[in-house]
C-alpha positions as CSV (number, residue, x, y, z in Angstrom):
1,M,-0.1,-0.1,0.0
2,A,1.4,3.2,-1.1
3,P,1.8,6.0,1.7
4,I,-0.8,8.7,2.0
5,D,0.4,12.0,1.0
6,M,0.1,14.4,3.8
7,T,1.2,17.6,1.8
8,P,-2.5,18.8,1.4
9,W,-3.1,18.4,5.1
10,K,0.1,20.3,6.1
11,S,-0.9,23.1,3.6
12,L,-4.3,23.5,5.2
13,R,-2.7,23.3,8.7
14,D,-0.3,26.1,7.6
15,L,-3.0,28.3,6.1
16,I,-5.2,27.9,9.3
17,Q,-2.3,28.8,11.5
18,E,-1.4,31.8,9.2
19,R,-4.9,33.1,9.7
20,L,-4.9,32.5,13.5
21,D,-1.5,34.4,13.7
22,A,-2.9,37.3,11.4
23,V,-5.9,37.6,13.7
24,A,-3.7,37.7,16.9
25,D,-1.1,40.2,15.4
26,R,-2.3,43.3,17.5
27,T,1.0,45.1,16.4
28,H,0.1,45.0,12.8
29,Y,-3.5,46.0,13.6
30,E,-2.4,49.0,15.6
31,R,0.1,50.1,13.1
32,D,-1.9,49.9,10.0
33,P,-5.6,48.6,10.4
34,Q,-6.3,48.6,6.7
35,S,-3.4,46.6,5.8
36,H,-4.2,44.2,8.6
37,L,-7.7,43.8,7.2
38,E,-6.3,43.2,3.7
39,R,-3.9,40.6,5.1
40,L,-6.9,38.8,6.8
41,K,-8.9,38.9,3.6
42,S,-6.4,37.5,1.6
43,I,-5.6,34.6,3.9
44,S,-9.4,34.0,4.3
45,V,-9.6,33.6,0.6
46,Q,-6.8,31.2,0.2
47,L,-8.2,29.3,3.3
48,N,-11.9,29.1,1.8
49,S,-10.4,28.0,-1.5
50,A,-8.4,25.2,0.1
51,V,-11.6,24.0,2.0
52,Q,-13.5,23.9,-1.1
53,E,-10.8,21.7,-2.8
54,L,-10.9,19.1,0.0
55,P,-11.9,15.8,-1.4
56,A,-15.7,14.8,-1.3
57,D,-14.8,12.1,1.2
58,A,-13.0,14.3,3.5
59,D,-13.5,13.5,7.2
60,P,-16.8,14.9,8.3
61,Q,-15.4,16.1,11.6
62,L,-12.9,18.1,10.0
63,R,-15.4,19.6,7.6
64,H,-17.5,20.4,10.8
65,Y,-14.6,22.2,12.4
66,L,-13.8,24.2,9.1
67,D,-17.4,25.2,8.3
68,R,-17.8,26.5,11.9
69,Q,-14.3,28.2,11.9
70,S,-13.1,26.1,15.0
71,Y,-9.6,26.4,13.7
72,L,-7.9,25.3,16.9
73,K,-9.9,22.0,16.7
74,A,-9.2,21.7,13.1
75,I,-5.4,22.1,13.6
76,A,-5.7,19.6,16.4
77,W,-7.4,17.2,14.0
78,L,-4.8,17.8,11.4
79,D,-2.0,17.4,13.7
80,Q,-3.2,14.0,14.7
81,E,-3.8,13.0,11.1
82,I,-0.3,14.3,10.0
83,A,1.3,12.3,12.9
84,A,-0.5,9.1,12.3
85,P,1.8,6.4,10.7
């Protein structure tokens, strides 16, 4: 049996983390609120696109987390999936 390619999961995880980091970046927000908003919009577009590209048989729990923007739970799910042998 061929190993499962974890690259899409890692990419999705990285996008989610990037969004969380952007939301938490108060320095950027205080320095330039408009630029901060544009950064969030850009990341959100990329993240939404990645979610739309998930295979039809993607785990329903992961879809649930992503649909409800439960990003910390999605990261935990992805970390577990990436770490699985």
